[in-house]
TIVO-2410 file (N, C-alpha, C; in nm, 3 decimals):
# residues 163
REC num residu      c1      c2      c3 atome chaine
REC   1      M   5.540  -0.127  -4.077     N      A
REC   1      M   5.603  -0.166  -3.983    CA      A
REC   1      M   5.521  -0.109  -3.861     C      A
REC   2      V   5.553  -0.227  -3.755     N      A
REC   2      V   5.444  -0.184  -3.600    CA      A
REC   2      V   5.523  -0.168  -3.529     C      A
REC   3      S   5.465  -0.062  -3.459     N      A
REC   3      S   5.526  -0.028  -3.322    CA      A
REC   3      S   5.562  -0.069  -3.239     C      A
REC   4      P   5.691  -0.074  -3.166     N      A
REC   4      P   5.672  -0.171  -3.041    CA      A
REC   4      P   5.572  -0.100  -2.938     C      A
REC   5      R   5.522   0.040  -2.913     N      A
REC   5      R   5.442   0.049  -2.823    CA      A
REC   5      R   5.310   0.017  -2.809     C      A
REC   6      L   5.236  -0.054  -2.958     N      A
REC   6      L   5.138  -0.063  -2.947    CA      A
REC   6      L   5.091  -0.199  -2.902     C      A
REC   7      P   5.189  -0.278  -2.901     N      A
REC   7      P   5.166  -0.431  -2.819    CA      A
REC   7      P   5.120  -0.440  -2.685     C      A
REC   8      R   5.228  -0.317  -2.602     N      A
REC   8      R   5.212  -0.260  -2.456    CA      A
REC   8      R   5.106  -0.211  -2.427     C      A
REC   9      A   5.078  -0.152  -2.505     N      A
REC   9      A   4.957  -0.016  -2.474    CA      A
REC   9      A   4.809  -0.137  -2.489     C      A
REC  10      F   4.799  -0.188  -2.599     N      A
REC  10      F   4.696  -0.315  -2.593    CA      A
REC  10      F   4.676  -0.428  -2.470     C      A
REC  11      A   4.829  -0.452  -2.418     N      A
REC  11      A   4.806  -0.527  -2.323    CA      A
REC  11      A   4.769  -0.469  -2.182     C      A
REC  12      A   4.813  -0.297  -2.216     N      A
REC  12      A   4.758  -0.240  -2.034    CA      A
REC  12      A   4.608  -0.250  -2.060     C      A
REC  13      I   4.533  -0.203  -2.199     N      A
REC  13      I   4.444  -0.180  -2.204    CA      A
REC  13      I   4.364  -0.341  -2.140     C      A
REC  14      L   4.388  -0.455  -2.197     N      A
REC  14      L   4.357  -0.585  -2.158    CA      A
REC  14      L   4.360  -0.591  -1.974     C      A
REC  15      A   4.487  -0.598  -1.938     N      A
REC  15      A   4.457  -0.587  -1.804    CA      A
REC  15      A   4.391  -0.509  -1.710     C      A
REC  16      A   4.359  -0.363  -1.734     N      A
REC  16      A   4.288  -0.276  -1.683    CA      A
REC  16      A   4.164  -0.331  -1.651     C      A
REC  17      A   4.124  -0.374  -1.780     N      A
REC  17      A   3.962  -0.462  -1.852    CA      A
REC  17      A   3.913  -0.558  -1.744     C      A
REC  18      A   4.065  -0.641  -1.775     N      A
REC  18      A   4.028  -0.768  -1.654    CA      A
REC  18      A   4.064  -0.740  -1.517     C      A
REC  19      V   4.092  -0.632  -1.472     N      A
REC  19      V   4.105  -0.567  -1.326    CA      A
REC  19      V   3.942  -0.523  -1.295     C      A
REC  20      A   3.909  -0.433  -1.378     N      A
REC  20      A   3.785  -0.381  -1.372    CA      A
REC  20      A   3.645  -0.528  -1.378     C      A
REC  21      A   3.688  -0.576  -1.443     N      A
REC  21      A   3.599  -0.727  -1.450    CA      A
REC  21      A   3.563  -0.799  -1.305     C      A
REC  22      A   3.715  -0.837  -1.265     N      A
REC  22      A   3.748  -0.883  -1.151    CA      A
REC  22      A   3.657  -0.763  -0.998     C      A
REC  23      G   3.712  -0.642  -1.054     N      A
REC  23      G   3.630  -0.563  -0.969    CA      A
REC  23      G   3.472  -0.575  -0.921     C      A
REC  24      A   3.437  -0.567  -1.032     N      A
REC  24      A   3.298  -0.618  -1.052    CA      A
REC  24      A   3.223  -0.731  -0.974     C      A
REC  25      Q   3.293  -0.835  -1.029     N      A
REC  25      Q   3.243  -0.957  -0.992    CA      A
REC  25      Q   3.301  -0.975  -0.825     C      A
REC  26      A   3.342  -0.919  -0.774     N      A
REC  26      A   3.365  -0.880  -0.668    CA      A
REC  26      A   3.273  -0.813  -0.570     C      A
REC  27      S   3.263  -0.729  -0.606     N      A
REC  27      S   3.100  -0.619  -0.538    CA      A
REC  27      S   2.999  -0.699  -0.534     C      A
REC  28      S   2.959  -0.754  -0.674     N      A
REC  28      S   2.830  -0.829  -0.666    CA      A
REC  28      S   2.795  -0.937  -0.612     C      A
REC  29      A   2.930  -1.014  -0.595     N      A
REC  29      A   2.947  -1.150  -0.520    CA      A
REC  29      A   2.929  -1.101  -0.360     C      A
REC  30      A   2.996  -0.995  -0.332     N      A
REC  30      A   2.962  -0.951  -0.187    CA      A
REC  30      A   2.838  -0.859  -0.140     C      A
REC  31      S   2.733  -0.805  -0.249     N      A
REC  31      S   2.603  -0.753  -0.208    CA      A
REC  31      S   2.554  -0.863  -0.148     C      A
REC  32      P   2.446  -0.844  -0.075     N      A
REC  32      P   2.382  -0.897   0.037    CA      A
REC  32      P   2.283  -0.976  -0.069     C      A
REC  33      A   2.216  -1.054  -0.068     N      A
REC  33      A   2.066  -1.172  -0.142    CA      A
REC  33      A   1.989  -1.017  -0.054     C      A
REC  34      P   1.826  -1.027  -0.190     N      A
REC  34      P   1.744  -0.931  -0.159    CA      A
REC  34      P   1.698  -0.976  -0.004     C      A
REC  35      K   1.607  -0.902   0.056     N      A
REC  35      K   1.551  -0.926   0.124    CA      A
REC  35      K   1.371  -0.902   0.087     C      A
REC  36      R   1.260  -0.964   0.170     N      A
REC  36      R   1.166  -0.971   0.173    CA      A
REC  36      R   1.088  -0.960   0.316     C      A
REC  37      A   0.982  -0.873   0.319     N      A
REC  37      A   0.878  -0.878   0.458    CA      A
REC  37      A   0.812  -0.981   0.450     C      A
REC  38      L   0.820  -1.072   0.572     N      A
REC  38      L   0.737  -1.186   0.582    CA      A
REC  38      L   0.688  -1.145   0.692     C      A
REC  39      V   0.529  -1.159   0.694     N      A
REC  39      V   0.393  -1.118   0.783    CA      A
REC  39      V   0.355  -1.253   0.818     C      A
REC  40      T   0.326  -1.242   0.957     N      A
REC  40      T   0.274  -1.340   1.027    CA      A
REC  40      T   0.115  -1.247   1.039     C      A
REC  41      W   0.008  -1.331   1.015     N      A
REC  41      W  -0.104  -1.284   1.036    CA      A
REC  41      W  -0.176  -1.355   1.099     C      A
REC  42      N  -0.269  -1.239   1.198     N      A
REC  42      N  -0.392  -1.335   1.296    CA      A
REC  42      N  -0.530  -1.311   1.281     C      A
REC  43      V  -0.599  -1.458   1.240     N      A
REC  43      V  -0.724  -1.432   1.157    CA      A
REC  43      V  -0.792  -1.489   1.295     C      A
REC  44      G  -0.870  -1.452   1.361     N      A
REC  44      G  -0.991  -1.508   1.439    CA      A
REC  44      G  -0.888  -1.596   1.517     C      A
REC  45      G  -0.807  -1.559   1.575     N      A
REC  45      G  -0.711  -1.696   1.656    CA      A
REC  45      G  -0.629  -1.780   1.586     C      A
REC  46      E  -0.637  -1.762   1.444     N      A
REC  46      E  -0.561  -1.898   1.357    CA      A
REC  46      E  -0.458  -1.798   1.291     C      A
REC  47      R  -0.341  -1.866   1.239     N      A
REC  47      R  -0.233  -1.754   1.182    CA      A
REC  47      R  -0.208  -1.836   1.051     C      A
REC  48      F  -0.112  -1.735   0.987     N      A
REC  48      F  -0.082  -1.771   0.836    CA      A
REC  48      F   0.026  -1.641   0.785     C      A
REC  49      R   0.125  -1.726   0.673     N      A
REC  49      R   0.238  -1.632   0.688    CA      A
REC  49      R   0.271  -1.558   0.526     C      A
REC  50      S   0.246  -1.467   0.481     N      A
REC  50      S   0.274  -1.454   0.366    CA      A
REC  50      S   0.386  -1.351   0.367     C      A
REC  51      Y   0.451  -1.292   0.215     N      A
REC  51      Y   0.559  -1.155   0.199    CA      A
REC  51      Y   0.442  -1.053   0.178     C      A
REC  52      V   0.494  -0.942   0.202     N      A
REC  52      V   0.409  -0.835   0.107    CA      A
REC  52      V   0.525  -0.769   0.069     C      A
REC  53      N   0.534  -0.695  -0.006     N      A
REC  53      N   0.644  -0.680  -0.138    CA      A
REC  53      N   0.659  -0.520  -0.170     C      A
REC  54      V   0.520  -0.458  -0.183     N      A
REC  54      V   0.512  -0.323  -0.204    CA      A
REC  54      V   0.562  -0.209  -0.064     C      A
REC  55      P   0.648  -0.150  -0.103     N      A
REC  55      P   0.681  -0.092   0.019    CA      A
REC  55      P   0.602   0.007   0.122     C      A
REC  56      A   0.480   0.093   0.030     N      A
REC  56      A   0.370   0.120   0.123    CA      A
REC  56      A   0.319   0.066   0.179     C      A
REC  57      D   0.283  -0.126   0.173     N      A
REC  57      D   0.211  -0.174   0.240    CA      A
REC  57      D   0.290  -0.226   0.316     C      A
REC  58      V   0.416  -0.261   0.335     N      A
REC  58      V   0.474  -0.278   0.456    CA      A
REC  58      V   0.521  -0.206   0.566     C      A
REC  59      A   0.532  -0.020   0.519     N      A
REC  59      A   0.479   0.046   0.623    CA      A
REC  59      A   0.359   0.064   0.686     C      A
REC  60      R   0.238   0.033   0.608     N      A
REC  60      R   0.117  -0.011   0.692    CA      A
REC  60      R   0.130  -0.115   0.784     C      A
REC  61      V   0.212  -0.217   0.752     N      A
REC  61      V   0.223  -0.332   0.835    CA      A
REC  61      V   0.283  -0.315   0.960     C      A
REC  62      R   0.420  -0.226   0.923     N      A
REC  62      R   0.474  -0.200   1.090    CA      A
REC  62      R   0.418  -0.081   1.106     C      A
REC  63      D   0.358   0.011   1.059     N      A
REC  63      D   0.267   0.096   1.216    CA      A
REC  63      D   0.146   0.010   1.250     C      A
REC  64      A   0.072  -0.069   1.215     N      A
REC  64      A  -0.033  -0.132   1.246    CA      A
REC  64      A   0.051  -0.237   1.368     C      A
REC  65      I   0.122  -0.276   1.307     N      A
REC  65      I   0.181  -0.411   1.430    CA      A
REC  65      I   0.204  -0.296   1.583     C      A
REC  66      R   0.311  -0.169   1.532     N      A
REC  66      R   0.302  -0.086   1.681    CA      A
REC  66      R   0.176  -0.068   1.756     C      A
REC  67      A   0.077  -0.031   1.659     N      A
REC  67      A  -0.036   0.043   1.687    CA      A
REC  67      A  -0.125  -0.084   1.754     C      A
REC  68      G  -0.127  -0.238   1.728     N      A
REC  68      G  -0.202  -0.327   1.763    CA      A
REC  68      G  -0.299  -0.313   1.724     C      A
REC  69      T  -0.330  -0.280   1.545     N      A
REC  69      T  -0.435  -0.281   1.464    CA      A
REC  69      T  -0.419  -0.360   1.328     C      A
REC  70      A  -0.516  -0.355   1.247     N      A
REC  70      A  -0.533  -0.404   1.110    CA      A
REC  70      A  -0.478  -0.305   1.019     C      A
REC  71      A  -0.414  -0.342   0.940     N      A
REC  71      A  -0.308  -0.300   0.856    CA      A
REC  71      A  -0.393  -0.248   0.714     C      A
REC  72      G  -0.508  -0.320   0.683     N      A
REC  72      G  -0.580  -0.315   0.559    CA      A
REC  72      G  -0.624  -0.517   0.522     C      A
REC  73      I  -0.654  -0.466   0.452     N      A
REC  73      I  -0.708  -0.632   0.415    CA      A
REC  73      I  -0.603  -0.711   0.301     C      A
REC  74      P  -0.531  -0.794   0.333     N      A
REC  74      P  -0.384  -0.891   0.278    CA      A
REC  74      P  -0.499  -0.975   0.191     C      A
REC  75      I  -0.483  -0.920   0.059     N      A
REC  75      I  -0.538  -1.018  -0.016    CA      A
REC  75      I  -0.405  -1.064  -0.144     C      A
REC  76      G  -0.428  -1.207  -0.177     N      A
REC  76      G  -0.340  -1.224  -0.257    CA      A
REC  76      G  -0.397  -1.377  -0.335     C      A
REC  77      R  -0.313  -1.471  -0.474     N      A
REC  77      R  -0.323  -1.511  -0.507    CA      A
REC  77      R  -0.306  -1.643  -0.450     C      A
REC  78      I  -0.381  -1.768  -0.432     N      A
REC  78      I  -0.361  -1.880  -0.344    CA      A
REC  78      I  -0.311  -1.993  -0.412     C      A
REC  79      A  -0.193  -2.016  -0.349     N      A
REC  79      A  -0.100  -2.136  -0.429    CA      A
REC  79      A  -0.090  -2.233  -0.363     C      A
REC  80      R  -0.044  -2.385  -0.426     N      A
REC  80      R  -0.039  -2.531  -0.348    CA      A
REC  80      R   0.086  -2.507  -0.328     C      A
REC  81      G   0.155  -2.522  -0.166     N      A
REC  81      G   0.262  -2.591  -0.139    CA      A
REC  81      G   0.309  -2.436  -0.014     C      A
REC  82      T   0.378  -2.471   0.086     N      A
REC  82      T   0.376  -2.471   0.227    CA      A
REC  82      T   0.464  -2.356   0.211     C      A
REC  83      R   0.560  -2.354   0.124     N      A
REC  83      R   0.691  -2.217   0.104    CA      A
REC  83      R   0.672  -2.191   0.245     C      A
REC  84      E   0.619  -1.992   0.223     N      A
REC  84      E   0.666  -1.942   0.376    CA      A
REC  84      E   0.547  -1.967   0.486     C      A
REC  85      N   0.450  -2.027   0.454     N      A
REC  85      N   0.326  -2.019   0.520    CA      A
REC  85      N   0.370  -2.187   0.616     C      A
REC  86      T   0.437  -2.180   0.663     N      A
REC  86      T   0.457  -2.313   0.757    CA      A
REC  86      T   0.290  -2.383   0.831     C      A
REC  87      G   0.256  -2.482   0.823     N      A
REC  87      G   0.149  -2.519   0.857    CA      A
REC  87      G   0.057  -2.546   0.797     C      A
REC  88      H   0.054  -2.498   0.701     N      A
REC  88      H  -0.057  -2.515   0.562    CA      A
REC  88      H  -0.029  -2.594   0.456     C      A
REC  89      R  -0.090  -2.623   0.369     N      A
REC  89      R  -0.089  -2.658   0.243    CA      A
REC  89      R  -0.051  -2.595   0.124     C      A
REC  90      W  -0.090  -2.470   0.186     N      A
REC  90      W  -0.118  -2.329   0.045    CA      A
REC  90      W  -0.004  -2.224   0.105     C      A
REC  91      H   0.006  -2.121   0.008     N      A
REC  91      H   0.063  -1.987   0.051    CA      A
REC  91      H  -0.009  -1.916  -0.075     C      A
REC  92      L   0.047  -1.753  -0.048     N      A
REC  92      L  -0.035  -1.625  -0.129    CA      A
REC  92      L   0.082  -1.633  -0.177     C      A
REC  93      R   0.063  -1.582  -0.326     N      A
REC  93      R   0.167  -1.461  -0.435    CA      A
REC  93      R   0.069  -1.329  -0.444     C      A
REC  94      N   0.185  -1.283  -0.499     N      A
REC  94      N   0.137  -1.101  -0.474    CA      A
REC  94      N   0.015  -1.060  -0.411     C      A
REC  95      V   0.086  -1.069  -0.268     N      A
REC  95      V   0.007  -1.018  -0.167    CA      A
REC  95      V   0.011  -0.869  -0.180     C      A
REC  96      R  -0.121  -0.736  -0.174     N      A
REC  96      R  -0.124  -0.608  -0.174    CA      A
REC  96      R  -0.212  -0.631  -0.045     C      A
REC  97      L  -0.234  -0.498   0.003     N      A
REC  97      L  -0.308  -0.444   0.110    CA      A
REC  97      L  -0.438  -0.370   0.038     C      A
REC  98      A  -0.550  -0.410   0.057     N      A
REC  98      A  -0.694  -0.368   0.035    CA      A
REC  98      A  -0.773  -0.296   0.093     C      A
REC  99      D  -0.862  -0.201   0.078     N      A
REC  99      D  -0.917  -0.100   0.175    CA      A
REC  99      D  -1.083  -0.208   0.205     C      A
REC 100      L  -1.117  -0.267   0.072     N      A
REC 100      L  -1.236  -0.331   0.072    CA      A
REC 100      L  -1.202  -0.469  -0.030     C      A
REC 101      T  -1.271  -0.566  -0.035     N      A
REC 101      T  -1.261  -0.676  -0.115    CA      A
REC 101      T  -1.397  -0.730  -0.101     C      A
REC 102      I  -1.417  -0.858  -0.200     N      A
REC 102      I  -1.556  -0.926  -0.206    CA      A
REC 102      I  -1.564  -1.032  -0.075     C      A
REC 103      E  -1.695  -1.036  -0.059     N      A
REC 103      E  -1.702  -1.143   0.072    CA      A
REC 103      E  -1.612  -1.293   0.034     C      A
REC 104      V  -1.676  -1.311  -0.094     N      A
REC 104      V  -1.655  -1.476  -0.105    CA      A
REC 104      V  -1.485  -1.513  -0.058     C      A
REC 105      C  -1.387  -1.380  -0.075     N      A
REC 105      C  -1.257  -1.425  -0.033    CA      A
REC 105      C  -1.228  -1.422   0.107     C      A
REC 106      D  -1.336  -1.377   0.161     N      A
REC 106      D  -1.294  -1.416   0.341    CA      A
REC 106      D  -1.319  -1.557   0.399     C      A
REC 107      G  -1.222  -1.547   0.486     N      A
REC 107      G  -1.227  -1.688   0.591    CA      A
REC 107      G  -1.112  -1.724   0.647     C      A
REC 108      R  -1.066  -1.796   0.739     N      A
REC 108      R  -1.009  -1.842   0.826    CA      A
REC 108      R  -0.882  -1.922   0.763     C      A
REC 109      P  -0.735  -1.903   0.765     N      A
REC 109      P  -0.686  -2.036   0.706    CA      A
REC 109      P  -0.694  -2.165   0.680     C      A
REC 110      S  -0.819  -2.195   0.843     N      A
REC 110      S  -0.826  -2.307   0.867    CA      A
REC 110      S  -0.919  -2.348   0.751     C      A
REC 111      H  -1.030  -2.276   0.673     N      A
REC 111      H  -1.112  -2.313   0.580    CA      A
REC 111      H  -1.020  -2.349   0.450     C      A
REC 112      L  -0.908  -2.279   0.427     N      A
REC 112      L  -0.815  -2.322   0.285    CA      A
REC 112      L  -0.775  -2.501   0.318     C      A
REC 113      D  -0.751  -2.472   0.448     N      A
REC 113      D  -0.714  -2.645   0.447    CA      A
REC 113      D  -0.774  -2.717   0.454     C      A
REC 114      R  -0.911  -2.682   0.473     N      A
REC 114      R  -1.047  -2.820   0.450    CA      A
REC 114      R  -1.058  -2.826   0.333     C      A
REC 115      D  -1.068  -2.730   0.236     N      A
REC 115      D  -1.100  -2.704   0.103    CA      A
REC 115      D  -1.018  -2.663  -0.051     C      A
REC 116      L  -0.919  -2.724  -0.025     N      A
REC 116      L  -0.838  -2.623  -0.067    CA      A
REC 116      L  -0.822  -2.661  -0.266     C      A
REC 117      D  -0.899  -2.728  -0.290     N      A
REC 117      D  -0.915  -2.732  -0.419    CA      A
REC 117      D  -1.015  -2.648  -0.456     C      A
REC 118      Y  -1.137  -2.659  -0.386     N      A
REC 118      Y  -1.260  -2.553  -0.379    CA      A
REC 118      Y  -1.161  -2.354  -0.375     C      A
REC 119      W  -1.101  -2.360  -0.293     N      A
REC 119      W  -1.064  -2.240  -0.292    CA      A
REC 119      W  -0.975  -2.216  -0.425     C      A
REC 120      I  -0.880  -2.271  -0.438     N      A
REC 120      I  -0.800  -2.251  -0.575    CA      A
REC 120      I  -0.864  -2.300  -0.712     C      A
REC 121      G  -0.960  -2.353  -0.738     N      A
REC 121      G  -1.017  -2.345  -0.824    CA      A
REC 121      G  -1.162  -2.259  -0.902     C      A
REC 122      T  -1.203  -2.240  -0.750     N      A
REC 122      T  -1.323  -2.163  -0.738    CA      A
REC 122      T  -1.312  -1.980  -0.716     C      A
REC 123      V  -1.287  -1.949  -0.569     N      A
REC 123      V  -1.256  -1.833  -0.544    CA      A
REC 123      V  -1.100  -1.795  -0.566     C      A
REC 124      E  -0.992  -1.823  -0.586     N      A
REC 124      E  -0.856  -1.789  -0.648    CA      A
REC 124      E  -0.797  -1.743  -0.554     C      A
REC 125      R  -0.858  -1.611  -0.479     N      A
REC 125      R  -0.776  -1.529  -0.388    CA      A
REC 125      R  -0.839  -1.562  -0.272     C      A
REC 126      Y  -0.687  -1.553  -0.167     N      A
REC 126      Y  -0.742  -1.499   0.004    CA      A
REC 126      Y  -0.768  -1.363   0.062     C      A
REC 127      C  -0.844  -1.299   0.114     N      A
REC 127      C  -0.865  -1.215   0.157    CA      A
REC 127      C  -0.950  -1.191   0.309     C      A
REC 128      P  -0.849  -1.221   0.385     N      A
REC 128      P  -0.891  -1.218   0.561    CA      A
REC 128      P  -0.988  -1.117   0.596     C      A
REC 129      W  -1.068  -1.032   0.627     N      A
REC 129      W  -1.106  -0.927   0.622    CA      A
REC 129      W  -1.052  -0.894   0.817     C      A
REC 130      G  -1.063  -0.974   0.913     N      A
REC 130      G  -1.053  -0.974   1.045    CA      A
REC 130      G  -0.875  -1.015   0.986     C      A
REC 131      A  -0.769  -0.976   0.937     N      A
REC 131      A  -0.644  -1.014   0.960    CA      A
REC 131      A  -0.627  -0.907   1.031     C      A
REC 132      V  -0.517  -0.950   1.115     N      A
REC 132      V  -0.436  -0.832   1.205    CA      A
REC 132      V  -0.266  -0.881   1.178     C      A
REC 133      P  -0.197  -0.815   1.135     N      A
REC 133      P  -0.039  -0.812   1.133    CA      A
REC 133      P   0.028  -0.828   1.265     C      A
REC 134      V   0.091  -0.938   1.322     N      A
REC 134      V   0.149  -0.979   1.456    CA      A
REC 134      V   0.309  -0.953   1.457     C      A
REC 135      R   0.348  -1.007   1.318     N      A
REC 135      R   0.514  -1.019   1.334    CA      A
REC 135      R   0.555  -0.971   1.189     C      A
REC 136      L   0.645  -0.889   1.202     N      A
REC 136      L   0.730  -0.892   1.056    CA      A
REC 136      L   0.858  -0.929   1.050     C      A
REC 137      R   0.910  -1.006   0.987     N      A
REC 137      R   1.067  -1.005   0.938    CA      A
REC 137      R   1.109  -0.986   0.814     C      A
REC 138      W   1.225  -0.939   0.806     N      A
REC 138      W   1.272  -0.911   0.723    CA      A
REC 138      W   1.363  -1.040   0.657     C      A
REC 139      V   1.348  -1.103   0.565     N      A
REC 139      V   1.381  -1.237   0.551    CA      A
REC 139      V   1.435  -1.211   0.412     C      A
REC 140      V   1.544  -1.373   0.355     N      A
REC 140      V   1.603  -1.380   0.243    CA      A
REC 140      V   1.527  -1.518   0.202     C      A
REC 141      P   1.457  -1.533   0.127     N      A
REC 141      P   1.377  -1.625   0.105    CA      A
REC 141      P   1.478  -1.788   0.031     C      A
REC 142      R   1.430  -1.877   0.158     N      A
REC 142      R   1.504  -2.009   0.167    CA      A
REC 142      R   1.597  -2.032  -0.008     C      A
REC 143      G   1.514  -1.993  -0.120     N      A
REC 143      G   1.577  -2.034  -0.260    CA      A
REC 143      G   1.683  -1.952  -0.279     C      A
REC 144      L   1.692  -1.795  -0.221     N      A
REC 144      L   1.822  -1.728  -0.208    CA      A
REC 144      L   1.935  -1.722  -0.122     C      A
REC 145      L   1.920  -1.829  -0.026     N      A
REC 145      L   2.028  -1.842   0.105    CA      A
REC 145      L   2.124  -1.845   0.016     C      A
REC 146      T   2.268  -1.835   0.071     N      A
REC 146      T   2.417  -1.882   0.067    CA      A
REC 146      T   2.462  -1.887   0.213     C      A
REC 147      R   2.559  -1.967   0.182     N      A
REC 147      R   2.653  -1.974   0.326    CA      A
REC 147      R   2.639  -1.887   0.393     C      A
REC 148      D   2.696  -1.747   0.348     N      A
REC 148      D   2.722  -1.619   0.408    CA      A
REC 148      D   2.569  -1.501   0.417     C      A
REC 149      T   2.455  -1.566   0.420     N      A
REC 149      T   2.380  -1.498   0.402    CA      A
REC 149      T   2.280  -1.551   0.569     C      A
REC 150      T   2.224  -1.460   0.657     N      A
REC 150      T   2.149  -1.464   0.761    CA      A
REC 150      T   2.009  -1.471   0.743     C      A
REC 151      Y   1.959  -1.541   0.762     N      A
REC 151      Y   1.819  -1.590   0.744    CA      A
REC 151      Y   1.711  -1.461   0.815     C      A
REC 152      A   1.705  -1.450   0.938     N      A
REC 152      A   1.642  -1.365   0.979    CA      A
REC 152      A   1.704  -1.271   1.023     C      A
REC 153      L   1.685  -1.136   0.914     N      A
REC 153      L   1.786  -1.044   0.977    CA      A
REC 153      L   1.747  -0.923   1.040     C      A
REC 154      S   1.590  -0.912   1.065     N      A
REC 154      S   1.534  -0.825   1.159    CA      A
REC 154      S   1.414  -0.842   1.203     C      A
REC 155      V   1.352  -0.790   1.340     N      A
REC 155      V   1.186  -0.870   1.334    CA      A
REC 155      V   1.140  -0.721   1.394     C      A
REC 156      I   1.045  -0.669   1.364     N      A
REC 156      I   0.945  -0.622   1.423    CA      A
REC 156      I   0.793  -0.730   1.482     C      A
REC 157      D   0.807  -0.747   1.624     N      A
REC 157      D   0.681  -0.802   1.677    CA      A
REC 157      D   0.604  -0.763   1.762     C      A
REC 158      A   0.451  -0.787   1.790     N      A
REC 158      A   0.346  -0.732   1.872    CA      A
REC 158      A   0.350  -0.781   1.973     C      A
REC 159      R   0.457  -0.909   2.041     N      A
REC 159      R   0.436  -0.933   2.148    CA      A
REC 159      R   0.500  -0.825   2.273     C      A
REC 160      P   0.442  -0.788   2.374     N      A
REC 160      P   0.469  -0.713   2.458    CA      A
REC 160      P   0.608  -0.693   2.499     C      A
REC 161      R   0.708  -0.642   2.556     N      A
REC 161      R   0.847  -0.628   2.573    CA      A
REC 161      R   0.841  -0.627   2.721     C      A
REC 162      G   0.949  -0.744   2.774     N      A
REC 162      G   0.990  -0.705   2.937    CA      A
REC 162      G   0.888  -0.863   2.986     C      A
REC 163      G   0.865  -0.893   2.874     N      A
REC 163      G   0.766  -1.078   2.959    CA      A
REC 163      G   0.790  -1.178   2.863     C      A
***
């Protein structure tokens, strides 16, 4: 014969599991979308934008903006499509900061705009030696935006204050 306490104990275990699962869903739904560092670079008077994902590189960019100097040479794989790089037909993937690169990947953003097939098919990577970071924004990439997400979360800008 089955004890009358067994069905009640089983029901209590199921109720506790349901409450725990609901709490886990609520906490994951309330967590903010992942943020990425979006950097605006100045190269000989021309600008382009890229994400920088490595925390040490983001720190170098932040320090360089505050000092008004270069952070290192941004280098990334060239891909078609504007994405975060508004005003251009290309964007960079997997951007890192380097201290040295080969000269073949150096150039201005307009060089890529003029001959994108060559840059993607032959050079493959872009590494503008004279790039200076001028703005850093923490953003949620467009594909991850929700109704409750703010796009620009914080900004570090190289523009002078008070003007």
